[in-house]
C-alpha positions in Angstrom: 13.2 -2.8 3.7 16.0 -3.6 6.1 17.4 -7.1 5.9 16.2 -9.4 8.6 19.0 -10.7 10.8 17.9 -13.3 13.3 19.3 -13.8 16.8 19.4 -11.6 19.8 22.7 -9.7 20.6 24.5 -10.4 23.8 24.4 -7.4 26.3 28.0 -6.3 25.7 27.6 -6.4 21.9 24.2 -4.5 22.1 25.9 -1.8 24.2 28.6 -1.4 21.7 26.1 -1.5 18.8 24.0 1.3 20.3 27.1 3.4 21.0 28.4 3.1 17.5 25.0 3.7 15.9 24.5 6.9 18.0 27.9 8.2 17.0 27.1 7.7 13.3 23.4 8.8 13.3 24.1 12.0 15.3 27.0 12.9 13.0 29.7 12.8 15.6 31.8 10.1 14.0 32.0 9.5 10.2 34.6 6.8 9.9 35.9 3.7 11.8 39.0 5.5 13.0 36.8 8.3 14.4 34.6 5.7 16.1 37.7 4.1 17.7 38.9 7.5 19.0 35.6 8.8 20.3 34.1 5.6 21.8 37.2 3.9 23.2 36.2 0.6 21.7 38.8 -1.5 20.0 39.2 -1.5 16.3 38.0 -5.1 16.0 34.9 -4.4 17.9 34.2 -1.2 16.0 34.6 -3.1 12.7 32.2 -5.9 13.9 29.5 -3.5 15.0 29.8 -1.3 11.9 29.5 -4.5 9.8 26.4 -5.5 11.6 24.8 -2.1 11.2 25.6 -2.2 7.4 24.2 -5.7 7.2 21.0 -4.6 9.0 20.6 -1.7 6.7 21.0 1.0 9.3 24.3 2.4 8.0 25.8 2.7 4.6 29.5 3.0 3.6 30.3 5.8 1.1 33.3 7.1 -0.8 36.7 7.5 0.8 37.1 10.7 2.8 40.1 12.9 3.2 43.3 11.1 4.1 45.4 12.0 7.1 48.1 9.6 6.0 47.7 6.0 4.8 44.5 4.7 3.3 41.6 7.2 3.1 38.8 6.3 5.5 35.4 5.3 4.1 32.6 7.6 5.2 29.8 6.1 7.3 26.3 7.5 7.1 23.1 6.7 8.9 20.4 5.4 6.5 17.8 8.1 7.3 15.7 6.9 4.4 15.3 3.4 5.7 11.8 4.3 6.9 9.6 7.3 7.8 7.9 8.8 10.8 4.5 10.5 11.3 4.5 13.3 14.0 2.0 15.8 15.3 2.2 18.8 17.6 -1.1 19.7 19.1 -1.2 23.1 20.7 -4.0 24.9 22.5 -5.1 26.6 19.3 -3.4 24.7 16.5 -2.4 21.3 14.9 0.9 20.9 13.2 1.7 17.5 11.5 4.6 16.3 9.5 6.1 13.2 7.7 9.8 12.9 8.3 12.8 10.7 7.6 14.5 8.9 10.4 16.9 11.9 10.9 14.0 14.4 11.3 14.1 15.9 7.8 10.6 17.1 6.9 9.2 15.7 3.7 5.6 16.8 4.1 4.1 19.3 6.5 0.7 20.9 7.3 -0.6 23.2 10.0 -4.0 24.7 10.8 -6.0 26.3 13.6 -7.7 24.0 16.0 -9.1 24.1 19.6 -7.7 21.5 22.0 -10.8 22.1 24.1 -12.9 20.4 21.4 -11.7 17.1 23.0 -9.7 14.1 21.9 -12.1 12.6 19.4 -12.2 15.8 17.4 -8.5 16.6 17.7 -7.0 13.2 17.2 -9.6 12.4 14.5 -8.3 15.4 12.6 -4.7 14.3 13.1 -5.5 10.9 11.6 -7.0 12.6 8.6 -4.0 14.8 8.1 -1.6 11.8 8.5 -3.6 10.1 5.7 -3.3 13.2 3.5 0.5 13.4 4.1 0.9 9.8 3.1 -1.0 10.4 -0.1 0.6 13.7 -1.1 4.2 13.4 0.0 6.5 12.6 -2.9 8.5 9.3 -2.6 7.7 8.3 1.0 10.8 6.3 2.1 10.4 2.8 3.4 7.8 1.7 6.0 6.4 3.6 8.9 8.8 3.2 11.8 7.0 5.2 14.5 4.6 8.0 15.5 5.2 10.9 17.8 2.4 13.0 19.4 2.8 16.2 21.5 0.0 17.6 23.5 -0.2 20.8 25.6 -0.5 19.3 29.1 1.1 16.9 31.5 1.8 13.4 30.1 2.8 10.3 32.0 5.5 9.3 29.6 5.5 5.6 30.5 1.9 5.2 29.4 1.6 8.0 26.9 -1.6 9.3 28.6 -2.4 12.9 29.6 -2.9 13.3 33.3 -5.2 16.0 34.6 -4.3 18.5 31.9 -5.7 21.9 32.9 -6.4 23.2 29.3 -7.5 19.9 27.8 -11.0 19.0 29.0 -12.0 15.4 28.2 -8.4 14.3 27.6 -7.5 13.0 31.1 -6.2 9.4 30.8 -7.1 9.2 27.1 -5.3 6.3 25.4 -3.6 8.3 22.6 -0.8 5.7 22.2 -3.2 2.8 21.8 -5.4 4.6 19.3 -2.6 5.4 16.9 -0.8 2.0 17.4 -4.0 0.2 16.5 -4.6 2.3 13.4 -1.1 2.3 12.0 0.6 -0.8 13.5 3.6 1.1 14.7 5.1 2.1 18.0 3.8 5.4 19.4 5.3 7.9 21.9 3.4 10.8 23.5 4.9 13.7 25.4 4.2 17.2 26.6 4.6 19.8 23.9 7.2 21.7 25.8 9.5 18.7 26.1 9.1 18.2 22.4 9.9 21.8 21.8 13.1 21.5 23.9 14.2 18.4 21.9 13.7 20.3 18.6 15.7 23.3 19.7 18.4 21.1 21.2 18.8 18.9 18.1 18.3 21.4 15.3 18.0 24.8 16.8 19.6 27.5 18.9 20.3 25.1 21.7 22.5 22.7 19.7 25.8 22.3 21.4 24.5 23.2 24.9 24.3 20.5 27.6 22.2 22.4 30.2 19.3 24.3 28.7 15.9 25.5 29.8 13.3 26.0 27.0 10.3 28.0 28.0 7.1 28.0 25.9 4.8 31.0 26.4 1.6 30.4 24.7 -1.9 29.9 26.0 -0.1 28.2 28.9 3.5 28.4 30.2 5.8 25.4 30.5 9.5 24.5 30.4 11.5 21.7 28.9 14.8 20.9 30.6 17.9 19.5 29.0 20.2 18.4 31.8 23.7 17.1 31.0 22.8 16.5 27.4 19.5 14.6 28.1 15.9 15.6 28.2 14.8 15.6 31.9 11.2 14.4 32.3 11.2 13.7 36.0 9.9 10.7 37.8 6.5 10.6 36.1 7.0 13.0 33.2 5.8 16.3 34.8 9.1 18.1 35.2 9.1 21.7 34.0 5.5 22.6 34.7 6.5 26.1 35.7 3.3 27.7 34.6 1.7 26.5 37.8 4.3 27.9 40.2 2.4 30.3 42.5 3.6 33.9 42.1 0.8 35.7 44.1 -1.6 34.8 46.9 -4.3 37.1 45.6 -7.5 35.0 45.8 -8.9 36.9 42.8 -6.3 35.3 40.5 -7.7 31.8 39.8 -5.9 29.5 37.4 -7.6 27.0 35.1 -5.9 24.3 37.2 -8.1 25.4 40.1 -5.2 26.9 42.2 -4.7 30.5 43.2 -2.0 32.8 41.8 -0.3 30.6 39.1 2.2 32.3 36.8 0.1 31.2 33.8 -3.0 33.0 35.1 -1.0 36.3 35.1 1.4 36.0 32.2 0.0 33.3 29.8 -1.6 34.1 26.5 -5.1 33.8 27.9 -4.2 36.3 30.7 -2.7 38.7 28.2 -5.8 38.6 26.1 -8.1 39.1 29.0 -6.0 42.1 30.3 -6.1 43.5 26.7 -9.8 43.1 26.5 -10.3 44.9 29.9 -8.1 47.8 28.6 -10.2 48.0 25.4 -13.5 48.0 27.3 -12.2 50.7 29.7 -11.2 52.9 26.8 -7.5 52.9 27.7 -6.4 51.5 24.3 -7.8 52.6 20.9 -6.0 49.8 19.0 -7.2 47.1 21.3 -10.7 48.6 21.2 -10.6 48.2 17.4 -9.7 44.5 17.8 -12.5 44.0 20.3 -15.0 45.7 17.9 -13.9 43.6 15.0 -13.9 40.1 16.7 -15.7 40.5 19.9 -12.7 39.6 21.9 -9.0 40.4 22.4 -6.2 37.8 22.0 -2.6 37.8 23.0 -1.7 38.3 19.3 -3.8 41.5 19.3 -1.8 42.8 22.3 1.4 41.9 20.5 0.3 43.7 17.3 -0.7 46.7 19.3 2.6 46.8 21.1 4.4 46.6 17.7 2.5 49.7 16.7 3.6 51.5 19.8 0.4 51.3 21.9 1.6 52.2 25.4 -1.0 50.0 27.2 0.0 46.9 25.1 3.7 47.6 25.7 3.1 47.8 29.5 1.1 44.5 29.4 4.0 42.7 27.6 6.6 44.2 29.9 4.6 43.1 33.0 4.3 39.6 31.6 8.0 39.5 30.9 8.9 40.5 34.4 6.7 37.8 35.9 8.2 35.1 33.6 11.7 36.5 34.3 11.2 36.4 38.0 10.2 32.7 37.8 13.2 32.0 35.5 15.6 33.8 37.9 14.7 31.1 40.5 15.2 28.4 37.9 18.6 29.8 36.8 19.8 30.0 40.4 18.7 26.4 41.0 19.7 24.7 37.8 22.5 27.0 36.4 21.8 26.5 32.6 24.1 27.9 29.9 21.1 28.9 27.8 17.5 29.8 28.2 15.3 29.6 25.0 12.0 31.5 24.9 9.5 30.1 22.4 5.7 29.8 21.8 3.1 32.0 20.3 3.3 34.8 22.8 7.1 34.7 22.7 6.9 35.8 19.0 5.7 39.2 20.3 7.8 42.3 20.0 11.1 42.7 21.7 9.6 44.3 24.8 8.6 40.8 26.2 12.1 39.2 25.7 13.9 42.4 26.9 11.8 42.4 30.1 12.5 38.7 30.7 16.3 39.2 30.2 16.4 42.3 32.4 14.6 40.5 35.3 16.7 37.3 35.0 20.0 39.1 35.0 19.0 41.4 37.8 17.5 38.7 40.1 19.9 35.8 39.5 23.3 35.2 41.2 26.2 36.8 39.3 27.9 33.4 38.8 24.8 31.8 37.4 24.4 34.6 34.8 28.1 35.2 34.0 27.9 33.3 30.7 24.1 32.8 30.5 22.4 33.4 27.1 18.7 34.1 26.8 17.5 33.8 23.2 14.4 33.5 21.2 13.5 30.1 19.6 15.1 29.7 16.2 12.8 27.0 14.7 9.5 28.9 14.9 6.5 26.9 14.1 8.4 23.8 13.0 10.1 23.2 16.4 7.3 21.0 17.6 7.3 18.5 14.7 11.1 18.5 14.6 11.2 17.7 18.3 8.5 15.0 18.0 10.6 13.3 15.3 13.6 13.5 17.6 11.6 12.0 20.4 10.6 9.0 18.3 14.1 8.4 16.9 15.6 8.6 20.4 13.1 6.0 21.7 13.5 3.7 18.7 17.2 3.6 19.0 17.4 3.5 22.8 19.1 0.4 24.2 15.9 -1.2 25.4 14.0 -0.6 22.2 16.6 -1.5 19.7 17.3 -4.7 21.7 13.7 -5.7 21.3 13.3 -5.1 17.5 16.7 -5.3 15.8 16.6 -9.1 15.4 13.4 -8.7 13.4 14.8 -6.1 11.0 12.6 -3.0 11.7 10.1 -2.0 14.4 7.2 -1.2 12.2 5.2 -4.3 13.2 6.0 -4.3 16.9 3.5 -3.6 19.6 3.8 -0.2 21.2 7.0 0.0 23.2 6.2 0.3 26.9 
Protein backbone atom coordinates (compact mmCIF):
# COMPACT_ATOMS: atom_id res chain seq x y z
CA UNK A 1 0.00 0.00 0.00
CA UNK A 2 1.34 3.40 -0.97
CA UNK A 3 1.66 5.79 1.96
CA UNK A 4 -1.03 8.43 2.08
CA UNK A 5 0.34 11.94 1.73
CA UNK A 6 -2.25 14.62 2.22
CA UNK A 7 -2.46 17.95 0.43
CA UNK A 8 -2.83 18.91 -3.21
CA UNK A 9 0.28 19.88 -5.15
CA UNK A 10 0.54 23.36 -6.71
CA UNK A 11 0.35 23.33 -10.52
CA UNK A 12 4.06 23.97 -11.04
CA UNK A 13 5.05 21.21 -8.62
CA UNK A 14 2.55 18.81 -10.21
CA UNK A 15 3.97 19.49 -13.69
CA UNK A 16 7.48 18.72 -12.46
CA UNK A 17 6.31 15.63 -10.58
CA UNK A 18 4.61 14.16 -13.66
CA UNK A 19 7.65 14.96 -15.81
CA UNK A 20 10.04 13.28 -13.40
CA UNK A 21 7.77 10.26 -12.90
CA UNK A 22 7.40 9.74 -16.66
CA UNK A 23 11.17 9.83 -17.10
CA UNK A 24 11.65 7.17 -14.44
CA UNK A 25 8.72 4.86 -15.21
CA UNK A 26 9.47 4.82 -18.95
CA UNK A 27 13.13 4.03 -18.29
CA UNK A 28 14.53 7.18 -19.86
CA UNK A 29 16.26 8.48 -16.72
CA UNK A 30 17.69 6.29 -13.95
CA UNK A 31 19.37 8.82 -11.67
CA UNK A 32 18.95 12.37 -10.41
CA UNK A 33 21.77 13.59 -12.63
CA UNK A 34 20.10 12.09 -15.72
CA UNK A 35 16.81 13.69 -14.69
CA UNK A 36 18.46 17.10 -14.45
CA UNK A 37 20.05 16.65 -17.87
CA UNK A 38 16.94 15.35 -19.66
CA UNK A 39 14.21 17.47 -18.06
CA UNK A 40 16.01 20.81 -17.73
CA UNK A 41 14.78 21.11 -14.14
CA UNK A 42 17.12 22.38 -11.45
CA UNK A 43 18.85 19.95 -9.12
CA UNK A 44 16.91 21.17 -6.11
CA UNK A 45 13.56 20.69 -7.87
CA UNK A 46 14.52 17.24 -9.13
CA UNK A 47 15.61 16.24 -5.64
CA UNK A 48 12.33 17.47 -4.15
CA UNK A 49 10.14 15.70 -6.72
CA UNK A 50 12.12 12.45 -6.46
CA UNK A 51 11.80 12.63 -2.67
CA UNK A 52 8.03 13.03 -2.96
CA UNK A 53 7.77 10.10 -5.37
CA UNK A 54 9.80 7.92 -3.01
CA UNK A 55 7.66 9.04 -0.06
CA UNK A 56 4.48 8.27 -1.97
CA UNK A 57 5.76 4.81 -2.85
CA UNK A 58 5.90 5.31 -6.61
CA UNK A 59 9.71 5.23 -6.91
CA UNK A 60 12.39 3.29 -5.07
CA UNK A 61 16.07 4.14 -4.76
CA UNK A 62 18.44 1.27 -5.35
CA UNK A 63 22.15 0.59 -5.22
CA UNK A 64 24.69 3.06 -6.59
CA UNK A 65 25.20 2.86 -10.35
CA UNK A 66 28.41 3.26 -12.38
CA UNK A 67 30.41 6.35 -11.49
CA UNK A 68 31.42 8.88 -14.13
CA UNK A 69 33.58 10.73 -11.60
CA UNK A 70 32.62 11.64 -8.07
CA UNK A 71 29.98 9.88 -6.00
CA UNK A 72 28.21 7.04 -7.89
CA UNK A 73 24.53 7.93 -8.56
CA UNK A 74 21.81 5.90 -6.89
CA UNK A 75 19.53 4.12 -9.37
CA UNK A 76 15.88 5.19 -9.41
CA UNK A 77 13.21 2.64 -10.33
CA UNK A 78 9.45 2.88 -10.81
CA UNK A 79 7.55 0.69 -8.33
CA UNK A 80 5.71 -1.42 -10.85
CA UNK A 81 4.59 -3.78 -8.08
CA UNK A 82 2.75 -1.05 -6.17
CA UNK A 83 -0.49 -2.40 -7.61
CA UNK A 84 -1.96 -4.43 -10.46
CA UNK A 85 -4.19 -3.94 -13.50
CA UNK A 86 -6.87 -6.06 -15.15
CA UNK A 87 -7.11 -5.78 -18.93
CA UNK A 88 -9.15 -7.39 -21.69
CA UNK A 89 -8.94 -7.31 -25.47
CA UNK A 90 -12.22 -8.33 -27.11
CA UNK A 91 -11.95 -9.17 -30.78
CA UNK A 92 -14.63 -10.18 -33.23
CA UNK A 93 -13.96 -13.86 -32.54
CA UNK A 94 -11.89 -13.96 -29.34
CA UNK A 95 -11.40 -12.75 -25.77
CA UNK A 96 -7.92 -12.13 -24.37
CA UNK A 97 -7.50 -11.16 -20.69
CA UNK A 98 -4.50 -10.51 -18.47
CA UNK A 99 -3.42 -9.38 -15.04
CA UNK A 100 -0.37 -7.11 -15.20
CA UNK A 101 1.92 -5.01 -13.06
CA UNK A 102 1.92 -1.23 -13.44
CA UNK A 103 4.61 -1.45 -16.11
CA UNK A 104 2.67 -3.92 -18.24
CA UNK A 105 4.45 -7.11 -17.21
CA UNK A 106 1.97 -9.96 -17.63
CA UNK A 107 1.51 -12.07 -14.48
CA UNK A 108 -1.56 -14.02 -15.58
CA UNK A 109 -3.10 -14.52 -19.01
CA UNK A 110 -5.94 -16.38 -20.71
CA UNK A 111 -7.43 -16.34 -24.22
CA UNK A 112 -10.34 -18.20 -25.77
CA UNK A 113 -12.68 -18.08 -28.78
CA UNK A 114 -15.74 -15.87 -28.46
CA UNK A 115 -18.22 -14.10 -30.71
CA UNK A 116 -18.63 -10.35 -30.22
CA UNK A 117 -21.99 -10.65 -31.96
CA UNK A 118 -23.33 -12.50 -28.90
CA UNK A 119 -23.76 -9.06 -27.29
CA UNK A 120 -22.38 -7.18 -24.29
CA UNK A 121 -24.05 -9.22 -21.56
CA UNK A 122 -22.50 -12.44 -22.80
CA UNK A 123 -19.11 -10.98 -23.74
CA UNK A 124 -18.56 -8.78 -20.71
CA UNK A 125 -20.03 -11.38 -18.39
CA UNK A 126 -17.36 -13.78 -19.59
CA UNK A 127 -14.66 -11.14 -19.11
CA UNK A 128 -15.81 -10.71 -15.50
CA UNK A 129 -15.57 -14.46 -14.94
CA UNK A 130 -12.08 -14.57 -16.44
CA UNK A 131 -10.95 -11.60 -14.32
CA UNK A 132 -12.13 -13.44 -11.22
CA UNK A 133 -10.21 -16.55 -12.30
CA UNK A 134 -7.03 -14.55 -12.86
CA UNK A 135 -7.27 -12.99 -9.40
CA UNK A 136 -7.64 -16.45 -7.88
CA UNK A 137 -4.98 -18.27 -9.91
CA UNK A 138 -2.23 -15.67 -10.40
CA UNK A 139 0.62 -16.17 -7.96
CA UNK A 140 1.40 -13.24 -5.62
CA UNK A 141 -0.87 -10.55 -7.07
CA UNK A 142 0.87 -7.25 -6.20
CA UNK A 143 -0.94 -4.56 -4.21
CA UNK A 144 -4.43 -3.37 -4.93
CA UNK A 145 -6.29 -3.06 -8.22
CA UNK A 146 -5.33 0.30 -9.72
CA UNK A 147 -7.29 0.25 -12.94
CA UNK A 148 -9.03 -1.71 -15.69
CA UNK A 149 -8.58 -1.47 -19.45
CA UNK A 150 -11.01 -2.85 -22.04
CA UNK A 151 -10.53 -2.91 -25.82
CA UNK A 152 -13.41 -3.61 -28.21
CA UNK A 153 -13.49 -4.04 -32.00
CA UNK A 154 -15.44 -0.92 -32.91
CA UNK A 155 -15.53 2.87 -32.60
CA UNK A 156 -15.41 4.11 -29.00
CA UNK A 157 -16.07 7.61 -27.73
CA UNK A 158 -13.03 7.72 -25.48
CA UNK A 159 -14.37 10.43 -23.17
CA UNK A 160 -17.32 8.24 -22.12
CA UNK A 161 -15.91 4.77 -22.78
CA UNK A 162 -18.99 3.80 -24.79
CA UNK A 163 -19.07 2.08 -28.21
CA UNK A 164 -20.71 4.25 -30.86
CA UNK A 165 -22.56 2.60 -33.77
CA UNK A 166 -20.05 -0.29 -34.01
CA UNK A 167 -20.69 -2.13 -37.31
CA UNK A 168 -19.69 -5.63 -36.14
CA UNK A 169 -21.02 -5.34 -32.57
CA UNK A 170 -24.84 -5.62 -32.58
CA UNK A 171 -26.35 -4.62 -29.26
CA UNK A 172 -23.25 -2.75 -28.05
CA UNK A 173 -24.12 0.78 -29.19
CA UNK A 174 -23.88 3.13 -26.20
CA UNK A 175 -23.37 0.27 -23.73
CA UNK A 176 -21.92 1.55 -20.38
CA UNK A 177 -18.82 -0.66 -20.26
CA UNK A 178 -16.93 1.70 -17.96
CA UNK A 179 -19.73 1.96 -15.43
CA UNK A 180 -20.25 -1.79 -15.35
CA UNK A 181 -16.66 -2.63 -14.41
CA UNK A 182 -16.16 0.39 -12.15
CA UNK A 183 -19.21 -0.60 -10.12
CA UNK A 184 -18.07 -4.21 -9.84
CA UNK A 185 -14.40 -3.57 -9.04
CA UNK A 186 -14.33 -0.08 -7.49
CA UNK A 187 -11.49 1.07 -9.76
CA UNK A 188 -11.13 3.53 -12.64
CA UNK A 189 -11.84 2.04 -16.08
CA UNK A 190 -10.80 3.05 -19.58
CA UNK A 191 -12.24 1.69 -22.83
CA UNK A 192 -10.83 2.11 -26.33
CA UNK A 193 -10.91 0.70 -29.83
CA UNK A 194 -8.87 -2.49 -30.19
CA UNK A 195 -6.66 -1.02 -32.92
CA UNK A 196 -5.64 1.95 -30.77
CA UNK A 197 -4.73 -0.50 -28.05
CA UNK A 198 -2.76 -2.62 -30.54
CA UNK A 199 -0.85 0.49 -31.61
CA UNK A 200 0.03 1.32 -27.99
CA UNK A 201 1.25 -2.21 -27.41
CA UNK A 202 3.51 -2.23 -30.46
CA UNK A 203 4.78 1.26 -29.70
CA UNK A 204 5.62 0.56 -26.08
CA UNK A 205 6.90 -3.00 -26.28
CA UNK A 206 7.03 -4.10 -29.89
CA UNK A 207 8.47 -3.33 -33.27
CA UNK A 208 7.32 0.31 -33.17
CA UNK A 209 9.38 1.20 -30.08
CA UNK A 210 11.61 4.16 -30.88
CA UNK A 211 9.42 5.48 -33.71
CA UNK A 212 7.48 8.72 -33.22
CA UNK A 213 5.23 8.53 -36.29
CA UNK A 214 3.65 5.13 -36.85
CA UNK A 215 0.56 3.63 -38.47
CA UNK A 216 -0.51 0.24 -37.07
CA UNK A 217 -3.03 -1.57 -39.27
CA UNK A 218 -5.09 -4.45 -37.93
CA UNK A 219 -6.47 -6.80 -40.56
CA UNK A 220 -8.90 -9.20 -38.96
CA UNK A 221 -12.63 -9.58 -39.34
CA UNK A 222 -12.54 -5.82 -39.82
CA UNK A 223 -9.78 -3.40 -40.80
CA UNK A 224 -8.65 -0.44 -38.71
CA UNK A 225 -5.60 1.66 -37.98
CA UNK A 226 -4.00 3.08 -34.85
CA UNK A 227 -1.95 6.25 -35.28
CA UNK A 228 1.08 7.31 -33.26
CA UNK A 229 1.77 10.97 -34.12
CA UNK A 230 4.80 12.78 -32.68
CA UNK A 231 5.11 10.15 -29.96
CA UNK A 232 1.46 10.20 -28.86
CA UNK A 233 -1.56 8.08 -29.71
CA UNK A 234 -3.85 10.14 -31.94
CA UNK A 235 -7.51 9.35 -31.25
CA UNK A 236 -9.04 12.35 -33.01
CA UNK A 237 -11.72 14.70 -31.72
CA UNK A 238 -14.18 11.98 -30.62
CA UNK A 239 -12.00 8.88 -30.70
CA UNK A 240 -12.70 7.58 -34.21
CA UNK A 241 -9.40 8.39 -35.92
CA UNK A 242 -8.00 5.54 -37.99
CA UNK A 243 -11.27 3.92 -39.08
CA UNK A 244 -9.74 3.12 -42.47
CA UNK A 245 -11.77 -0.04 -43.03
CA UNK A 246 -14.71 2.12 -44.07
CA UNK A 247 -12.87 4.16 -46.66
CA UNK A 248 -14.70 3.68 -49.95
CA UNK A 249 -12.54 1.87 -52.52
CA UNK A 250 -15.21 1.04 -55.13
CA UNK A 251 -18.61 2.37 -56.17
CA UNK A 252 -19.90 -1.10 -57.10
CA UNK A 253 -23.41 -1.24 -55.57
CA UNK A 254 -23.04 -5.01 -55.12
CA UNK A 255 -20.32 -4.48 -52.48
CA UNK A 256 -22.33 -3.71 -49.35
CA UNK A 257 -20.45 -3.32 -46.06
CA UNK A 258 -21.84 -4.26 -42.67
CA UNK A 259 -21.81 -0.56 -41.81
CA UNK A 260 -24.51 -0.07 -44.49
CA UNK A 261 -22.35 1.81 -46.97
CA UNK A 262 -21.23 0.76 -50.42
CA UNK A 263 -17.70 -0.26 -51.41
CA UNK A 264 -15.82 -0.13 -48.08
CA UNK A 265 -12.30 -1.56 -47.96
CA UNK A 266 -13.36 -3.95 -45.19
CA UNK A 267 -16.06 -5.43 -47.42
CA UNK A 268 -13.40 -6.40 -49.97
CA UNK A 269 -10.26 -7.15 -47.96
CA UNK A 270 -11.33 -7.96 -44.37
CA UNK A 271 -11.40 -11.44 -42.91
CA UNK A 272 -15.09 -11.88 -43.60
CA UNK A 273 -14.63 -10.90 -47.25
CA UNK A 274 -11.68 -13.29 -47.65
CA UNK A 275 -13.68 -16.15 -46.17
CA UNK A 276 -16.66 -15.40 -48.40
CA UNK A 277 -14.46 -15.26 -51.52
CA UNK A 278 -12.82 -18.54 -50.47
CA UNK A 279 -16.20 -20.18 -49.99
CA UNK A 280 -17.31 -19.06 -53.45
CA UNK A 281 -14.13 -20.57 -54.91
CA UNK A 282 -14.83 -23.83 -53.08
CA UNK A 283 -18.43 -24.03 -54.28
CA UNK A 284 -17.38 -23.25 -57.85
CA UNK A 285 -14.84 -26.07 -57.76
CA UNK A 286 -11.88 -23.74 -58.33
CA UNK A 287 -9.97 -24.83 -55.20
CA UNK A 288 -9.76 -28.40 -53.93
CA UNK A 289 -8.21 -27.34 -50.60
CA UNK A 290 -10.92 -24.78 -49.89
CA UNK A 291 -13.56 -27.29 -50.92
CA UNK A 292 -12.19 -29.70 -48.28
CA UNK A 293 -12.52 -26.95 -45.64
CA UNK A 294 -16.08 -26.27 -46.78
CA UNK A 295 -16.98 -29.95 -46.61
CA UNK A 296 -15.51 -30.32 -43.12
CA UNK A 297 -17.06 -27.26 -41.46
CA UNK A 298 -19.76 -26.04 -43.79
CA UNK A 299 -18.02 -22.69 -44.29
CA UNK A 300 -14.68 -21.20 -45.27
CA UNK A 301 -12.81 -18.73 -43.07
CA UNK A 302 -9.94 -16.34 -43.73
CA UNK A 303 -7.72 -18.78 -41.81
CA UNK A 304 -8.68 -21.52 -44.27
CA UNK A 305 -7.64 -19.26 -47.14
CA UNK A 306 -4.32 -18.55 -45.39
CA UNK A 307 -3.65 -22.26 -44.81
CA UNK A 308 -4.47 -23.05 -48.42
CA UNK A 309 -2.12 -20.29 -49.61
CA UNK A 310 0.65 -21.71 -47.40
CA UNK A 311 0.16 -25.02 -49.17
CA UNK A 312 0.52 -23.31 -52.54
CA UNK A 313 -3.14 -23.24 -53.58
CA UNK A 314 -3.17 -20.74 -56.49
CA UNK A 315 -6.71 -19.47 -55.85
CA UNK A 316 -5.94 -18.77 -52.17
CA UNK A 317 -2.68 -17.06 -53.11
CA UNK A 318 -4.54 -14.84 -55.58
CA UNK A 319 -7.14 -13.92 -52.92
CA UNK A 320 -4.44 -12.87 -50.45
CA UNK A 321 -2.58 -10.89 -53.08
CA UNK A 322 -5.75 -9.09 -54.12
CA UNK A 323 -6.54 -8.20 -50.49
CA UNK A 324 -2.96 -6.99 -50.02
CA UNK A 325 -3.17 -4.71 -53.04
CA UNK A 326 -6.39 -3.16 -51.79
CA UNK A 327 -4.98 -2.56 -48.31
CA UNK A 328 -1.74 -1.29 -49.83
CA UNK A 329 -3.60 1.17 -52.03
CA UNK A 330 -5.37 2.60 -49.00
CA UNK A 331 -2.09 2.74 -47.10
CA UNK A 332 -0.35 4.55 -49.95
CA UNK A 333 -2.79 7.44 -49.46
CA UNK A 334 -2.17 7.36 -45.71
CA UNK A 335 1.61 7.33 -46.24
CA UNK A 336 1.42 10.29 -48.63
CA UNK A 337 -0.80 12.19 -46.19
CA UNK A 338 0.85 11.34 -42.85
CA UNK A 339 4.45 10.36 -43.79
CA UNK A 340 5.09 7.77 -41.04
CA UNK A 341 8.48 6.16 -40.52
CA UNK A 342 6.89 2.76 -39.89
CA UNK A 343 3.76 0.86 -40.87
CA UNK A 344 2.97 -2.20 -38.74
CA UNK A 345 0.62 -4.88 -40.06
CA UNK A 346 -1.16 -6.95 -37.39
CA UNK A 347 -4.35 -8.90 -36.74
CA UNK A 348 -5.46 -12.44 -37.49
CA UNK A 349 -5.46 -12.10 -41.28
CA UNK A 350 -2.04 -10.41 -41.18
CA UNK A 351 -0.60 -13.63 -39.75
CA UNK A 352 -1.21 -15.23 -43.15
CA UNK A 353 1.61 -16.24 -45.46
CA UNK A 354 4.02 -13.69 -46.90
CA UNK A 355 1.95 -13.11 -50.03
CA UNK A 356 -0.31 -10.66 -48.18
CA UNK A 357 2.50 -8.59 -46.65
CA UNK A 358 4.53 -8.65 -49.88
CA UNK A 359 1.53 -7.40 -51.84
CA UNK A 360 0.92 -4.60 -49.33
CA UNK A 361 4.57 -3.53 -49.48
CA UNK A 362 4.75 -3.60 -53.27
CA UNK A 363 1.61 -1.47 -53.62
CA UNK A 364 2.60 1.09 -50.97
CA UNK A 365 6.09 1.59 -52.39
CA UNK A 366 4.77 1.81 -55.96
CA UNK A 367 1.91 4.20 -55.26
CA UNK A 368 3.42 6.52 -52.63
CA UNK A 369 5.67 9.51 -53.20
CA UNK A 370 9.42 8.71 -53.28
CA UNK A 371 10.18 11.04 -50.37
CA UNK A 372 7.46 9.48 -48.21
CA UNK A 373 8.84 5.97 -48.76
CA UNK A 374 12.56 6.72 -48.79
CA UNK A 375 13.06 5.45 -45.23
CA UNK A 376 9.65 3.84 -44.70
CA UNK A 377 9.56 0.41 -43.05
CA UNK A 378 6.57 -1.93 -43.39
CA UNK A 379 6.76 -4.76 -40.88
CA UNK A 380 4.60 -7.45 -39.36
CA UNK A 381 3.43 -7.07 -35.75
CA UNK A 382 6.02 -8.42 -33.31
CA UNK A 383 3.82 -9.10 -30.28
CA UNK A 384 1.36 -11.54 -31.82
CA UNK A 385 -1.67 -12.33 -29.70
CA UNK A 386 -0.36 -10.47 -26.64
CA UNK A 387 -0.29 -7.05 -28.33
CA UNK A 388 -3.86 -6.23 -27.25
CA UNK A 389 -3.47 -6.87 -23.53
CA UNK A 390 -0.03 -5.23 -23.47
CA UNK A 391 -1.53 -2.19 -25.17
CA UNK A 392 -4.55 -2.12 -22.85
CA UNK A 393 -2.19 -2.09 -19.88
CA UNK A 394 -0.24 0.79 -21.44
CA UNK A 395 -3.49 2.69 -22.00
CA UNK A 396 -4.48 2.38 -18.34
CA UNK A 397 -1.05 3.38 -17.04
CA UNK A 398 -0.87 6.38 -19.39
CA UNK A 399 -4.24 7.55 -18.12
CA UNK A 400 -3.47 6.87 -14.45
CA UNK A 401 -0.29 8.92 -14.62
CA UNK A 402 -1.55 11.69 -16.89
CA UNK A 403 -1.41 15.13 -15.34
CA UNK A 404 -5.17 15.43 -14.81
CA UNK A 405 -5.54 11.97 -13.27
CA UNK A 406 -2.53 11.99 -11.00
CA UNK A 407 -3.47 15.42 -9.72
CA UNK A 408 -6.86 14.02 -8.70
CA UNK A 409 -5.64 10.96 -6.80
CA UNK A 410 -2.07 11.38 -5.62
CA UNK A 411 -3.01 13.13 -2.38
CA UNK A 412 -5.05 10.05 -1.42
CA UNK A 413 -2.20 7.62 -2.01
CA UNK A 414 -3.55 5.40 -4.80
CA UNK A 415 -6.44 5.56 -7.30
CA UNK A 416 -8.09 2.24 -6.52
CA UNK A 417 -11.08 3.73 -4.70
CA UNK A 418 -11.65 6.73 -6.95
CA UNK A 419 -14.75 7.04 -9.11
CA UNK A 420 -14.13 6.40 -12.83
CA UNK A 421 -11.95 9.17 -14.27
CA UNK A 422 -13.92 11.19 -16.83
